[in-house]
ROBA-310687 format. One record per residue (C-alpha): residue number from 1; x, y, z negated. Coordinates in nm, 3 decimals. Example, Ala and Ser with C-alpha at 12.3 -4.5 7.8 and 13.67 -1.06 7.14 Angstrom:
BEGIN
drenpa/px/py/pz
1/1.230/-0.450/-0.780;
2/1.367/-0.106/-0.714;
END
This chain:
BEGIN
drenpa/px/py/pz
1/3.266/0.149/-4.283;
2/2.932/0.292/-4.412;
3/3.036/0.588/-4.378;
4/3.159/0.547/-4.009;
5/2.801/0.376/-3.930;
6/2.618/0.651/-4.051;
7/2.818/0.920/-3.894;
8/2.748/0.686/-3.560;
9/2.387/0.702/-3.666;
10/2.372/1.067/-3.712;
11/2.552/1.114/-3.353;
12/2.339/0.913/-3.194;
13/1.999/1.076/-3.293;
14/2.104/1.395/-3.304;
15/2.229/1.290/-2.904;
16/1.868/1.088/-2.840;
17/1.712/1.495/-2.963;
18/1.895/1.679/-2.745;
19/1.842/1.359/-2.484;
20/1.400/1.450/-2.525;
21/1.421/1.820/-2.460;
22/1.620/1.768/-2.086;
23/1.408/1.711/-1.771;
24/1.144/1.410/-1.772;
25/1.326/1.184/-1.519;
26/1.678/1.221/-1.686;
27/1.472/1.137/-2.091;
28/1.283/0.813/-1.937;
29/1.478/0.525/-1.965;
30/1.140/0.287/-1.882;
31/0.924/0.382/-1.611;
32/0.525/0.469/-1.607;
33/0.395/0.246/-1.296;
34/0.084/0.312/-1.210;
35/-0.152/0.004/-1.044;
36/-0.241/-0.022/-0.679;
37/-0.511/0.247/-0.524;
38/-0.776/-0.093/-0.498;
39/-0.808/-0.054/-0.913;
40/-1.058/0.155/-0.853;
41/-1.353/-0.069/-0.799;
42/-1.316/-0.258/-1.125;
43/-1.176/0.069/-1.317;
44/-1.508/0.277/-1.168;
45/-1.746/0.040/-1.272;
46/-1.541/-0.044/-1.633;
47/-1.604/0.315/-1.700;
48/-1.899/0.381/-1.589;
49/-2.084/0.114/-1.775;
50/-1.928/0.280/-2.116;
51/-2.031/0.621/-1.994;
52/-1.682/0.736/-1.898;
53/-1.766/0.878/-1.590;
54/-1.954/1.224/-1.652;
55/-1.828/1.530/-1.558;
56/-1.807/1.615/-1.907;
57/-1.620/1.338/-2.021;
58/-1.285/1.370/-1.691;
59/-1.279/1.769/-1.697;
60/-1.251/1.729/-2.131;
61/-0.947/1.500/-2.046;
62/-0.633/1.626/-2.011;
63/-0.539/1.371/-1.740;
64/-0.858/1.442/-1.596;
65/-0.888/1.804/-1.584;
66/-0.536/1.769/-1.403;
67/-0.646/1.579/-1.123;
68/-0.979/1.763/-1.076;
69/-0.773/2.128/-1.050;
70/-0.551/1.926/-0.811;
71/-0.836/1.840/-0.589;
72/-1.025/2.220/-0.662;
73/-0.685/2.391/-0.582;
74/-0.541/2.173/-0.225;
75/-0.846/1.963/-0.125;
76/-1.145/2.132/-0.156;
77/-1.292/2.329/0.148;
78/-1.390/2.632/-0.086;
79/-1.229/2.850/-0.324;
80/-1.245/2.759/-0.697;
81/-1.159/3.087/-0.876;
82/-1.351/3.008/-1.188;
83/-1.104/2.705/-1.269;
84/-0.802/3.038/-1.350;
85/-1.084/3.183/-1.555;
86/-1.150/2.880/-1.723;
87/-0.697/2.844/-1.797;
88/-0.694/3.200/-1.895;
89/-1.054/3.194/-2.168;
90/-0.867/2.820/-2.289;
91/-0.531/3.006/-2.313;
92/-0.674/3.322/-2.583;
93/-0.831/3.064/-2.781;
94/-0.502/2.926/-2.901;
95/-0.452/3.250/-3.006;
96/-0.328/3.331/-3.422;
97/-0.349/3.701/-3.436;
98/-0.621/3.907/-3.362;
99/-0.446/4.155/-3.222;
100/-0.293/3.935/-2.918;
101/-0.643/3.800/-2.861;
102/-0.771/4.147/-2.888;
103/-0.478/4.266/-2.609;
104/-0.543/3.959/-2.387;
105/-0.961/4.005/-2.378;
106/-0.872/4.299/-2.213;
107/-0.663/4.135/-1.948;
108/-0.919/3.900/-1.878;
109/-1.202/4.094/-1.888;
110/-1.068/4.336/-1.668;
111/-0.917/4.041/-1.432;
112/-1.207/3.864/-1.425;
113/-1.506/4.039/-1.501;
114/-1.474/4.419/-1.484;
115/-1.314/4.394/-1.079;
116/-1.592/4.155/-1.015;
117/-1.887/4.395/-1.159;
118/-1.695/4.659/-0.985;
119/-1.734/4.475/-0.617;
120/-2.130/4.317/-0.729;
121/-1.936/3.962/-0.686;
122/-1.973/3.853/-0.992;
123/-2.116/3.508/-1.015;
124/-2.192/3.523/-1.400;
125/-2.528/3.622/-1.553;
126/-2.580/3.926/-1.736;
127/-2.628/3.797/-2.062;
128/-2.321/3.633/-2.104;
129/-2.133/3.990/-1.946;
130/-2.368/4.162/-2.224;
131/-2.154/3.920/-2.528;
132/-1.836/3.995/-2.409;
133/-1.890/4.398/-2.394;
134/-2.094/4.421/-2.695;
135/-1.787/4.295/-2.876;
136/-1.569/4.429/-2.712;
137/-1.695/4.775/-2.771;
138/-1.652/4.652/-3.177;
139/-1.313/4.554/-3.135;
140/-1.454/4.170/-3.225;
141/-1.247/3.924/-3.078;
142/-1.328/3.625/-3.217;
143/-1.172/3.282/-3.067;
144/-1.537/3.181/-2.938;
145/-1.527/3.547/-2.755;
146/-1.564/3.378/-2.411;
147/-1.788/3.090/-2.507;
148/-2.081/3.180/-2.297;
149/-1.831/3.193/-1.955;
150/-1.647/2.851/-2.061;
151/-2.109/2.689/-2.070;
152/-2.134/2.887/-1.699;
153/-1.823/2.811/-1.557;
154/-1.843/2.441/-1.712;
155/-2.192/2.447/-1.548;
156/-2.140/2.540/-1.167;
157/-1.827/2.246/-1.131;
158/-2.047/1.991/-1.229;
159/-2.280/1.952/-0.934;
160/-2.139/1.942/-0.586;
161/-1.817/1.963/-0.657;
162/-1.754/1.716/-0.895;
163/-1.958/1.464/-0.673;
164/-1.670/1.570/-0.381;
165/-1.428/1.469/-0.674;
166/-1.545/1.172/-0.755;
167/-1.565/1.050/-0.409;
168/-1.181/1.144/-0.333;
169/-0.851/0.969/-0.357;
170/-0.765/1.216/-0.703;
171/-1.048/1.014/-0.846;
172/-0.850/0.686/-0.768;
173/-0.576/0.835/-0.935;
174/-0.764/0.882/-1.223;
175/-0.890/0.541/-1.240;
176/-0.491/0.434/-1.218;
177/-0.416/0.680/-1.510;
178/-0.701/0.567/-1.727;
179/-0.572/0.182/-1.657;
180/-0.248/0.225/-1.766;
181/-0.368/0.418/-2.077;
182/-0.650/0.136/-2.180;
183/-0.350/-0.170/-2.091;
184/-0.116/-0.041/-2.360;
185/0.057/-0.255/-2.568;
186/0.311/-0.159/-2.728;
187/0.647/-0.323/-2.870;
188/0.970/-0.259/-2.994;
189/1.126/-0.262/-2.690;
190/0.930/0.047/-2.589;
191/1.116/0.277/-2.829;
192/1.451/0.352/-2.899;
193/1.487/0.323/-3.236;
194/1.778/0.591/-3.458;
195/1.890/0.636/-3.840;
196/1.626/0.631/-4.087;
197/1.511/0.952/-4.215;
198/1.257/0.867/-4.481;
199/1.190/0.585/-4.666;
200/0.847/0.466/-4.913;
201/0.736/0.222/-5.115;
202/0.637/0.019/-4.816;
203/0.935/0.070/-4.586;
204/1.121/0.296/-4.408;
205/1.095/0.558/-4.104;
206/1.350/0.616/-3.865;
207/1.394/0.853/-3.583;
208/1.221/0.764/-3.238;
209/1.226/0.785/-2.872;
210/0.931/0.658/-2.687;
211/1.120/0.486/-2.356;
212/0.877/0.579/-2.099;
213/0.825/0.934/-2.164;
214/1.119/1.059/-2.385;
215/0.961/1.222/-2.665;
216/1.072/1.209/-2.994;
217/0.862/1.027/-3.268;
218/0.873/0.932/-3.619;
219/0.838/0.546/-3.670;
220/0.673/0.440/-3.978;
221/0.779/0.086/-4.029;
222/0.607/-0.113/-4.322;
223/0.760/-0.476/-4.400;
224/0.395/-0.712/-4.393;
225/0.575/-0.915/-4.765;
226/0.640/-0.577/-4.942;
227/0.288/-0.467/-4.833;
228/0.138/-0.875/-4.919;
229/0.337/-0.870/-5.279;
230/0.238/-0.536/-5.366;
231/-0.118/-0.627/-5.267;
232/-0.120/-0.293/-5.025;
233/-0.313/-0.446/-4.744;
234/-0.601/-0.240/-4.803;
235/-0.433/0.056/-4.821;
236/-0.157/0.007/-4.548;
237/-0.552/-0.059/-4.319;
238/-0.706/0.247/-4.449;
239/-0.386/0.394/-4.348;
240/-0.420/0.334/-3.990;
241/-0.785/0.398/-3.989;
242/-0.761/0.739/-4.154;
243/-0.445/0.867/-3.900;
244/-0.648/0.764/-3.573;
245/-0.930/0.957/-3.783;
246/-0.721/1.312/-3.853;
247/-0.522/1.240/-3.548;
248/-0.853/1.384/-3.322;
249/-0.874/1.780/-3.209;
250/-0.591/1.987/-3.225;
251/-0.453/2.101/-3.530;
252/-0.101/2.129/-3.570;
253/-0.104/2.135/-3.991;
254/-0.149/1.771/-3.999;
255/0.130/1.477/-3.921;
256/-0.083/1.308/-3.660;
257/-0.050/0.988/-3.526;
258/0.006/0.858/-3.141;
259/0.002/0.473/-3.181;
260/0.058/0.209/-3.364;
261/0.120/-0.134/-3.329;
262/0.218/-0.464/-3.502;
263/0.554/-0.719/-3.513;
264/0.587/-1.047/-3.709;
265/0.748/-0.881/-3.960;
266/0.648/-0.492/-3.969;
267/0.333/-0.258/-3.910;
268/0.470/0.087/-3.731;
269/0.329/0.388/-3.704;
270/0.443/0.619/-3.450;
271/0.406/0.979/-3.534;
272/0.452/1.388/-3.523;
273/0.843/1.399/-3.572;
274/0.900/1.639/-3.816;
275/1.277/1.804/-3.835;
276/1.286/2.083/-4.139;
277/1.271/1.845/-4.449;
278/0.975/1.862/-4.707;
279/0.879/2.118/-4.942;
280/0.988/1.953/-5.220;
281/1.360/1.986/-5.122;
282/1.340/2.352/-5.000;
283/1.213/2.409/-5.326;
284/1.485/2.227/-5.502;
285/1.760/2.398/-5.228;
286/1.637/2.724/-5.261;
287/1.464/2.811/-5.579;
288/1.090/2.995/-5.599;
289/0.945/3.103/-5.291;
290/0.815/3.475/-5.224;
291/0.532/3.594/-5.275;
292/0.527/3.608/-4.852;
293/0.675/3.279/-4.862;
294/0.370/3.129/-5.042;
295/0.064/3.306/-4.938;
296/0.185/3.173/-4.530;
297/0.234/2.787/-4.725;
298/-0.091/2.822/-4.831;
299/-0.245/2.970/-4.535;
300/-0.121/2.656/-4.317;
301/-0.184/2.404/-4.581;
302/-0.558/2.542/-4.627;
303/-0.648/2.500/-4.212;
304/-0.475/2.124/-4.242;
305/-0.732/2.050/-4.512;
306/-1.048/2.179/-4.343;
307/-0.947/1.999/-4.025;
308/-0.923/1.683/-4.236;
309/-1.261/1.808/-4.415;
310/-1.436/1.884/-4.142;
311/-1.407/1.451/-4.048;
312/-1.476/1.374/-4.393;
313/-1.205/1.308/-4.516;
314/-1.069/1.354/-4.856;
315/-0.660/1.391/-4.936;
316/-0.625/1.268/-5.306;
317/-0.228/1.279/-5.274;
318/-0.134/1.628/-5.215;
319/0.179/1.668/-5.330;
320/0.541/1.930/-5.221;
321/0.728/1.580/-5.090;
322/0.376/1.494/-4.867;
323/0.408/1.866/-4.747;
324/0.660/1.841/-4.416;
325/0.778/2.118/-4.206;
326/0.903/2.148/-3.858;
327/1.105/2.284/-3.714;
328/1.018/2.564/-3.645;
329/0.945/2.607/-4.036;
330/0.541/2.548/-3.987;
331/0.421/2.281/-4.258;
332/0.194/2.010/-4.212;
333/0.055/1.758/-4.427;
334/0.148/1.380/-4.391;
335/0.143/1.024/-4.604;
336/-0.228/0.966/-4.542;
337/-0.227/0.581/-4.775;
338/-0.523/0.719/-4.945;
339/-0.699/0.813/-4.725;
340/-1.098/0.615/-4.668;
341/-1.315/0.634/-4.375;
342/-1.362/0.479/-4.084;
343/-1.107/0.370/-3.676;
344/-1.118/0.605/-3.429;
345/-0.977/0.494/-3.091;
346/-0.878/0.817/-2.938;
347/-0.688/0.879/-2.606;
348/-0.594/1.281/-2.573;
349/-0.243/1.250/-2.755;
350/-0.139/0.953/-2.512;
351/-0.227/1.243/-2.211;
352/-0.121/1.502/-2.362;
353/0.210/1.341/-2.404;
354/0.220/1.168/-2.070;
355/0.103/1.557/-1.908;
356/0.344/1.722/-2.094;
357/0.663/1.494/-2.007;
358/0.663/1.193/-1.662;
359/0.306/1.321/-1.528;
360/0.434/1.479/-1.270;
361/0.707/1.269/-1.176;
362/0.531/0.901/-1.210;
363/0.226/1.071/-0.923;
364/0.480/1.196/-0.726;
365/0.682/0.824/-0.711;
366/0.374/0.666/-0.698;
367/0.262/0.854/-0.390;
368/0.605/0.739/-0.209;
369/0.569/0.421/-0.327;
370/0.197/0.396/-0.180;
371/0.333/0.537/0.170;
372/0.595/0.372/0.217;
373/0.349/0.019/0.184;
374/0.121/0.168/0.412;
375/0.395/0.197/0.666;
376/0.478/-0.176/0.638;
377/0.173/-0.293/0.615;
378/-0.089/-0.103/0.850;
379/-0.371/-0.318/0.649;
380/-0.264/-0.221/0.296;
381/-0.484/0.020/0.127;
382/-0.859/-0.076/0.331;
383/-0.907/-0.394/0.152;
384/-1.226/-0.226/0.052;
385/-1.321/-0.160/0.380;
386/-1.436/-0.529/0.424;
387/-1.689/-0.490/0.145;
388/-1.810/-0.170/0.299;
389/-2.127/-0.191/0.421;
390/-2.175/-0.562/0.209;
391/-2.349/-0.681/-0.110;
392/-2.036/-0.692/-0.262;
393/-2.037/-0.610/-0.615;
394/-1.657/-0.566/-0.693;
395/-1.322/-0.618/-0.589;
396/-1.006/-0.593/-0.655;
397/-0.637/-0.867/-0.720;
398/-0.603/-1.138/-0.940;
399/-0.366/-1.402/-1.003;
400/-0.502/-1.723/-0.890;
401/-0.320/-2.060/-1.036;
402/-0.225/-2.226/-0.692;
403/0.000/-2.477/-0.508;
404/-0.018/-2.832/-0.522;
405/0.057/-2.918/-0.894;
406/-0.141/-2.568/-0.999;
407/0.126/-2.444/-1.164;
408/0.234/-2.092/-1.012;
409/0.059/-1.764/-1.031;
410/-0.050/-1.632/-0.632;
411/-0.165/-1.294/-0.610;
412/-0.454/-1.245/-0.430;
413/-0.754/-0.981/-0.340;
414/-1.086/-1.126/-0.413;
415/-1.454/-1.007/-0.345;
416/-1.739/-1.102/-0.544;
417/-2.069/-1.131/-0.365;
418/-2.421/-1.258/-0.505;
419/-2.383/-1.560/-0.418;
420/-1.996/-1.618/-0.343;
421/-1.640/-1.504/-0.433;
422/-1.382/-1.477/-0.105;
423/-1.046/-1.403/-0.152;
424/-0.721/-1.407/0.075;
425/-0.333/-1.352/0.044;
426/-0.100/-1.061/0.158;
427/-0.152/-1.093/0.570;
428/-0.421/-1.335/0.571;
429/-0.702/-1.258/0.791;
430/-0.856/-1.593/0.666;
431/-1.177/-1.597/0.401;
432/-1.084/-1.862/0.101;
433/-1.498/-1.912/-0.028;
434/-1.626/-2.028/-0.301;
435/-2.031/-2.026/-0.353;
436/-2.164/-1.990/-0.678;
437/-2.343/-2.348/-0.650;
438/-1.999/-2.519/-0.675;
439/-1.933/-2.345/-1.005;
440/-2.095/-2.515/-1.331;
441/-1.967/-2.277/-1.593;
442/-1.775/-1.935/-1.655;
443/-1.569/-1.986/-1.950;
444/-1.256/-1.728/-2.115;
445/-0.900/-1.990/-2.183;
446/-0.568/-1.899/-2.246;
447/-0.273/-2.008/-2.046;
448/0.063/-1.928/-2.211;
449/-0.127/-1.693/-2.485;
450/-0.224/-1.517/-2.128;
451/-0.650/-1.434/-2.118;
452/-0.787/-1.610/-1.794;
453/-1.089/-1.685/-1.655;
454/-1.180/-2.024/-1.625;
455/-1.506/-2.118/-1.331;
456/-1.557/-2.518/-1.345;
457/-1.647/-2.684/-1.044;
458/-1.859/-2.960/-0.969;
459/-1.662/-3.295/-0.986;
460/-1.418/-3.190/-1.255;
461/-1.222/-2.938/-1.065;
462/-1.088/-2.618/-1.225;
463/-1.053/-2.266/-1.055;
464/-0.848/-2.047/-1.276;
465/-0.774/-1.659/-1.246;
466/-0.558/-1.390/-1.436;
467/-0.628/-1.027/-1.449;
468/-0.326/-0.795/-1.439;
469/-0.476/-0.587/-1.712;
470/-0.704/-0.564/-2.027;
471/-0.974/-0.381/-1.851;
472/-0.994/-0.570/-1.507;
473/-1.024/-0.936/-1.723;
474/-1.326/-0.749/-1.934;
475/-1.490/-0.642/-1.599;
476/-1.393/-0.953/-1.425;
477/-1.529/-1.170/-1.644;
478/-1.829/-1.019/-1.721;
479/-1.965/-0.961/-1.360;
480/-1.876/-1.347/-1.277;
481/-2.068/-1.465/-1.610;
482/-2.379/-1.224/-1.479;
483/-2.347/-1.351/-1.118;
484/-2.334/-1.703/-1.210;
485/-2.633/-1.654/-1.470;
486/-2.836/-1.485/-1.198;
487/-2.731/-1.727/-0.920;
488/-2.866/-2.027/-1.109;
489/-3.158/-1.849/-1.177;
490/-3.232/-1.826/-0.865;
491/-3.142/-2.130/-0.766;
492/-3.388/-2.254/-1.043;
493/-3.685/-2.075/-0.905;
494/-3.623/-2.181/-0.510;
495/-3.762/-2.478/-0.356;
496/-3.654/-2.800/-0.466;
497/-3.555/-2.968/-0.095;
498/-3.186/-3.241/-0.068;
499/-2.920/-3.007/-0.033;
500/-2.612/-3.116/0.141;
501/-2.355/-3.013/-0.077;
502/-2.144/-2.763/0.055;
503/-1.698/-2.927/0.069;
504/-1.520/-2.786/-0.254;
505/-1.259/-2.461/-0.136;
506/-0.898/-2.634/-0.112;
507/-0.670/-2.598/-0.369;
508/-0.927/-2.738/-0.667;
509/-0.805/-3.090/-0.693;
510/-0.636/-3.167/-1.019;
511/-0.708/-2.915/-1.338;
512/-0.453/-2.719/-1.406;
513/-0.121/-2.846/-1.584;
514/-0.219/-2.721/-1.985;
515/-0.557/-2.856/-1.914;
516/-0.473/-3.239/-1.793;
517/-0.459/-3.554/-2.066;
518/-0.138/-3.762/-2.057;
519/-0.222/-3.955/-1.733;
520/-0.204/-3.609/-1.549;
521/-0.531/-3.634/-1.444;
END
């Protein structure tokens, strides 16, 4: 029976491997859904405050570059040929052999430099031209050969073209993708877990397939009980920290981590899947390597170690069993349990995964959904029109605890102004209103394990809001708190005179059920 189970596990794993090589739509069993375009108002503030909306930040992200390129190719009036030149240079920089670089560099020079020099239309500096010509004359082709051109291309794009991009629908789509990225909460349900492909001191490694992109990974699961029994908490934490650190940048000779999450019983690391076995296995099966093979493997090991050392990480457990081979026979260093450094959160691997798999399909589906919604409701997608020309701080969808018993979440579109909070439901023309004067405090609370914003209202009443993503919650709470604080400061400074207290908003008669006492009050 055990043999049959092993055979079935192998078949399931091989089928998953084959499925991961098919089209994105076929391999994804769970779809990525982008939020509505109105998310732009909140995400623009959220990203701007964190310095994420500069040209360099957006252009150097995979999804940011793809959307910027799409805008330049399809929406802008003027031609932007330097983008194609930029892509050719980036492809050149990835080449490994000097022969390939020499051939490609001459092609790039003839197509993008010499051709324009002959027609007297070369828009780049003489210094950049001289730099490339001098190196090509000496047949010197380092990866950084075209670096002066990279800098000048970026300088030409970061001005008017980038500002127009920031005002376009493509930037709105960038905000939608960033909202998805910053709201990732992985569980076991996001993966199809297959057979065990390795074991370690604290757990096992499984082959798995990510449900929304169909990409195959190795899932390293550490048992929390085993970690506690062996007092390995520090090692487990250090492994997460170091994996996130060495996974930055582009190095094919390191087993990189894309995700990390935990369940009640396990700590899970989602790593690159290596199907070629380890060096210890190949040594035991094939005996001594030839000098040519050894030179090849040693080179890749050194490049992997260099990648770590550049990040001030020392690898203390280098041995054949920790050197894995991918399906093409290339080496990668693995098992970074003994690293010691500080954490670093990155997004480039997720963006790369999405770009390689479902990016085009998700964009196409989202465009169709938004077009259908607009056809049904002419007002949809124009919520921001109400805020135009006004002193609106931020606007977007939130869930409001409503109905007579305050037990049902109602989705409403909110507008935050310096002195009030307005909202309305879909299809409603009437605006509901809550003034800052009516609010006593802005607090954070939890209802059924969901973070919520609690506005305490004069008279002991409460107004509870829930956001649909983590960035929205952070930004709405911050803006509401700052607006309320500033309004209170202005009210204290204003001349004291009798004001008739304004009537409070409807549906604030009782606090939520979770906050009432035993008498229902």
